[in-house]
C-alpha positions, 0 to 999 in steps of 0.5 A: 041821252045824254051822259050815257053811253049807247049799249052794246048793239044785239048782232046775229046772223042775218046781219048786214052791214054795221057793225058786221065788219067790224065784229068780224074785224075783232073775231080775226083779231082773237085767231078767227078765220073770218072774211071780213065781208060785212055779212054775219053768214053761217061762217061768221057765226061759227066762229062767234059761238067758238068764241063764246065757248073759249070765254066761257059764254053764253054760246048763244052765237048773239054778240052781245054787251059780254061777247063785244067785251070780251071781243074788244082789243084795246089799240093805240098809236103804233098797234096794228092789226085786225083790231086796228083795222076794225076801228078804222071800219068804225070812222068809215062807216062815219064817212059821209062823202061817199067815197072811202077815199077820203075816210080813214084807211083802213090798213091796220096800221094806228097812225097819226091819221087814226089818233086824230080821228079817234081824239076828235070823236072823244072829244065829241062824246066827252061833251055829253059823257064826262067820263070818255077818256080824250086820250087817244086809246080804244079802250072799254068805253071808245071800242062801245060808243063807236060799235053802238053807232054813236056820233053817225048818222 
């Protein structure tokens, strides 16, 4: 629907592929040791539940709006680490070439290529959703648009 962000996905045990790797990177960024394998298995479930307990959220093992909102980490040029890998993973998900080497590298370093990708994504969103700032900073609105799968084909 034009003019609104897609809702945060409900992601729970048994889920595979997008947005599970991003969830796993964000859990790692928040201090939880989980493998980034794209499979929401028992270890990811345990990490989600532990995070929910830490943040006084409903402990249900489901990454929904409240959990995603608490998990996200604002990143921008110069940022490094697993939260940046989560952003880069989102752009790799949108890489339609079939060749991971042609997409944005998932290296955890928010440099010029990551900033260019983020600004391009924000510009495309801004055309329909004026509230989305084109600033190269991955804050709550940009994270939600990425994780919810907006502009993926």
